[in-house]
N, C-alpha and C positions, 0 to 999 in steps of 0.2 A: 505494499499498499503505498502510495508517495506519502512523503514526509517532511515537511519545514518547520526548522527551529529557529527562533532569533532569540538573543538574550541581552535584556536592556538593564544598560547601569543606572540605579536607584536606591536608596535609602530607604525607600516606601514600597517596597516590592508587594509585601504582605498586605496593604492597604489598598493598592492597586488591583492585586487578586481579588480580593475579599467586593470591593466595588463592581468589577467586570462580571465578577460570579453572579451575584446579586441583581443586577442588569439585569442578564439574560434570563433569570432564574424566572421572569414574569413568562418569558416564553419557552422554557426549555427545562427539562428533568435535571437541574445544575447540581454535582455534588460538591463541597467545597469543606474547608477548613484554612484558620489562616496560613496553611503553608501549602497548600495544592488543592487545586480545584480541577474540577472537568466540566467540559460544557459540551452535550453531544447536540450539535445543529443538526441534525440528520442522522437519518439509517447509517449513510457512510462518511459522516464528516463529525471528527470529533476535535477538539482545544482542549489542552491539557497546559496550568498555570502550575509553577514550582517558584515558592519566595523560597530567595536567599538572603543572608543579610543584607548584602551589596547588590542585587542584580533578582529580575525578574525571569524567568524561562518561559517560553511558550512554545508549545510544539502543537501543531496542526498537522492532522493525518486524514487524508480522504481518498476515496477511489478515482475520483475524477480529477484529472489533474490539470484540465481547466479552471476547476474550483478551486484549486490553492490558491490561485493568484488571488482570487476574488473573496476568500478566505483570511488570507495573509493581509490584505486593505481592510475588510472590515475591523478585525480584532485590532490592528495599528491605529487603524482612526477612533478606534472607541478610545484604545491605551492611552493616545495622546491625547483626548478630552479629558480624561480624568483627571490628568497629570498638567494642566494648565499652568501650574504654579511652579514647573521646573521644566526644564529644558531637556529633553531625554535625549535629542539630537537625531539623526535619520537611525530608523528601525531595520535594519538590514536580517535577511532572512535570508535563513542557508537550506537547500534540500537533498535529501536524501531517496533513497529507492525503496 
């Protein structure tokens, strides 16, 4: 399953993880703790978040390679909006098969 991973430097990783999971819990059956979250965007699309002390790790998996780019953009845009108080810089995704 195609996978994309991004690591965003921030001291507020747990806070952003919880905000993102809370936001998407209105539409999807989200599972989360302050350190880890899973958002199933559909039958074949899932995003996981992991809070480290200095970074937020985000991993997207989907069977649809074209949908991977769309989900990268959706997740990045939401994180950028929630993190408006700090400059996260460019969010760079790396892909693995």
